[in-house]
C-alpha positions in Angstrom: -5.9 -17.6 -18.2 -7.1 -17.2 -21.7 -10.0 -19.6 -21.0 -7.7 -22.5 -20.0 -8.0 -24.4 -16.8 -5.0 -25.2 -14.6 -3.1 -28.4 -14.5 -3.7 -30.2 -11.2 -0.9 -29.6 -8.6 -0.3 -30.8 -5.1 -2.3 -28.6 -2.7 -0.1 -26.8 -0.3 0.3 -23.2 0.8 2.6 -22.3 -2.1 0.5 -23.9 -4.8 -2.8 -22.5 -3.5 -1.3 -19.0 -3.3 -0.1 -19.4 -6.9 -3.6 -20.3 -8.0 -5.2 -17.2 -6.4 -2.3 -14.7 -7.0 -3.1 -12.1 -9.6 -6.5 -13.5 -10.5 -9.0 -11.6 -8.3 -10.8 -10.2 -11.3 -10.6 -13.4 -13.4 -14.1 -14.4 -14.4 -13.0 -18.1 -14.5 -11.4 -18.2 -11.1 -14.0 -20.5 -9.6 -13.3 -23.1 -12.3 -9.6 -22.6 -12.0 -9.6 -23.3 -8.3 -11.7 -26.4 -8.6 -9.6 -27.7 -11.5 -6.3 -27.1 -9.8 -7.4 -27.9 -6.2 -10.6 -30.1 -6.2 -12.9 -30.5 -3.2 -11.9 -27.2 -1.5 -8.4 -28.4 -0.8 -7.0 -24.9 -0.5 -9.3 -24.1 2.5 -6.6 -25.6 4.8 -4.0 -23.1 3.6 -3.5 -19.4 3.5 -4.3 -18.5 -0.2 -3.0 -15.0 0.3 0.4 -14.2 2.0 -1.4 -11.0 3.4 -3.9 -13.1 5.2 -3.5 -14.0 8.9 -4.9 -17.5 8.7 -7.3 -19.7 6.7 -11.1 -19.1 7.2 -12.2 -21.3 10.1 -15.5 -23.0 10.5 -16.3 -21.1 13.7 -16.2 -17.8 11.9 -19.0 -15.9 10.3 -18.8 -13.7 7.2 -20.5 -10.4 6.5 -21.9 -9.1 3.3 -22.6 -5.3 3.2 -25.1 -4.3 0.5 -24.4 -0.9 -1.0 -26.8 1.2 -3.2 -26.9 1.4 -6.1 -24.4 -1.5 -6.7 -26.3 -4.2 -4.8 -29.9 -2.9 -4.3 -32.5 -2.4 -6.9 -34.9 0.5 -7.2 -37.4 -1.2 -4.9 -34.9 -1.7 -2.1 -34.4 -5.4 -2.8 -31.1 -7.2 -2.7 -30.1 -8.0 -6.2 -29.2 -11.6 -7.4 -26.5 -10.4 -9.8 -23.7 -9.7 -7.3 -24.2 -13.3 -6.0 -23.8 -14.8 -9.5 -20.1 -13.8 -9.2 -19.8 -16.9 -7.0 -19.5 -19.0 -10.1 -16.8 -16.7 -11.6 -14.5 -14.4 -9.7 -16.2 -15.1 -6.3 -18.4 -13.2 -3.8 -16.6 -10.8 -1.6 -17.3 -11.0 2.1 -15.7 -9.7 5.4 -14.6 -12.1 8.1 -15.9 -11.8 11.6 -12.4 -11.8 13.0 -12.1 -8.3 11.5 -11.2 -5.5 13.9 -13.6 -2.4 13.6 -10.8 -0.7 11.7 -10.4 -3.6 9.2 -14.2 -3.9 8.8 -14.6 -0.2 8.2 -11.7 -0.1 5.7 -13.2 -2.9 3.6 -16.7 -1.3 3.6 -15.2 2.1 2.6 -13.7 0.5 -0.5 -17.3 -0.3 -1.6 -18.4 3.3 -1.0 -16.1 5.1 -3.4 -17.6 6.6 -6.5 -16.3 8.6 -9.4 -17.0 12.4 -9.7 -20.4 12.9 -11.1 -21.7 9.5 -10.2 -24.5 8.9 -7.7 -23.2 8.8 -4.1 -23.3 5.3 -2.6 -24.8 4.3 0.7 -25.0 1.2 2.9 -28.5 -0.2 2.7 -28.3 -3.6 4.4 -25.9 -5.9 6.2 -26.0 -9.6 6.6 -24.0 -12.3 8.3 -23.8 -16.1 7.7 -21.9 -18.8 9.5 -19.1 -20.5 7.6 -19.3 -23.9 9.3 -22.0 -25.7 11.2 -25.1 -27.4 9.9 -26.5 -24.2 8.5 -23.2 -22.7 7.3 -21.9 -22.0 3.8 -19.7 -25.0 3.9 -22.6 -27.3 4.8 -24.5 -26.5 1.6 -24.5 -29.5 -0.8 -25.8 -30.5 -4.2 -28.2 -33.4 -4.7 -25.5 -36.0 -4.9 -24.0 -34.8 -1.6 -21.0 -32.8 -2.9 -20.2 -29.5 -1.3 -21.3 -26.4 -3.3 -19.1 -23.6 -2.0 -15.5 -23.0 -0.9 -14.7 -20.2 1.5 -11.1 -18.9 1.2 -9.0 -16.2 2.9 -8.6 -14.3 -0.4 -7.2 -10.9 0.1 -7.8 -8.4 -2.7 -6.4 -5.1 -3.8 -7.9 -1.8 -2.6 -9.9 0.7 -4.6 -6.9 3.0 -4.2 -4.3 0.7 -5.5 -1.4 2.2 -3.5 -3.1 1.3 -0.2 -2.3 -1.9 1.6 -4.8 -4.8 1.3 -6.9 -5.7 4.3 -6.0 -9.2 5.7 -9.6 -10.1 6.8 -11.3 -10.2 3.3 -12.6 -13.5 2.1 -14.1 -15.0 -1.1 -16.9 -17.5 -1.6 -16.6 -19.7 -4.7 -19.0 -22.2 -6.3 -17.6 -25.6 -7.2 -20.4 -27.1 -9.2 -21.5 -28.1 -11.7 -18.3 -28.9 -13.7 -17.7 -27.4 -17.2 -19.6 -29.2 -19.9 -22.7 -29.9 -17.8 -25.9 -29.4 -19.6 -27.7 -26.2 -18.5 -24.7 -25.3 -16.4 -25.4 -21.6 -16.4 -28.9 -22.0 -15.2 -27.8 -24.4 -12.5 -25.1 -21.9 -11.4 -27.7 -19.2 -11.1 -29.9 -21.4 -8.9 -27.0 -22.0 -6.6 -26.2 -18.3 -6.5 -29.8 -17.7 -5.6 -29.4 -20.3 -2.8 -26.4 -18.4 -1.4 -28.3 -15.1 -1.6 -31.2 -16.6 0.4 -28.8 -17.6 3.1 -27.7 -14.0 3.6 -31.3 -12.7 3.3 -32.2 -14.9 6.2 -29.6 -13.3 8.4 -30.0 -9.6 8.1 -28.7 -7.3 10.9 -29.8 -3.8 11.8 -27.3 -1.3 10.3 -27.1 0.8 13.4 -26.2 -2.1 15.5 -23.4 -3.7 13.4 -19.9 -3.0 14.7 -21.3 -0.6 17.3 -22.8 1.8 14.9 -19.9 1.9 12.5 -22.0 1.6 9.4 -24.2 4.5 10.4 -21.1 6.7 10.7 -19.9 5.5 7.3 -23.2 6.5 5.7 -22.9 9.9 7.2 -19.4 10.3 5.7 -20.7 9.0 2.3 -23.5 11.5 2.3 -20.9 14.2 2.8 -19.2 13.1 -0.4 -16.1 11.9 1.5 -15.8 8.9 -0.8 -15.8 10.6 -4.1 -12.5 9.8 -5.8 -10.2 12.5 -7.1 -9.2 12.3 -10.7 -5.7 11.0 -9.7 -7.1 8.1 -7.6 -8.6 6.1 -10.5 -10.7 3.1 -9.7 
């Protein structure tokens, strides 16, 4: 994007997919979405052709916290991963995921390079998308919605493997570029999103019928250490 925002286009499935396509690591994607499709217009459409359907209000989304990526040395969920909500988005897993899809998405977060510390699942959280206490209900002081939730499908850690259709991304809409103290305000909103997840922690051994416990056992056995040819 070279720091440039998009020109507004009519919001439909094709234009929304064009907005998201190839930009999953773009650190200005949240601004790009809002500039091209204001007011979460793309939530009505599939933003990825690999997705089965847009994210519905009745769904919940999961955030799996992995050490050392997401958890500090005191075992506390770090704020930094949530600050991505104002840039390339916060990755979450949709509740419509099958156990296989859920496990595949979690596995992608467990891979490590040879010689790096092994990763492990430390915490898991779930938050409703819609409803009075959901992500889409969160508003700024003037009543504008803070977050959009989209059926963004992303590439895998092993690039040759097919993407999982039940990934989603949360993106911050406000405040607009040029706002005074914008970065500080964005951090406050990121903290608000983090608090939502903190308030809905689940026991690891109970999530998806013990699947996360089994994945931790596999991680401890070095199953997710990448080979040199895998890359990351």
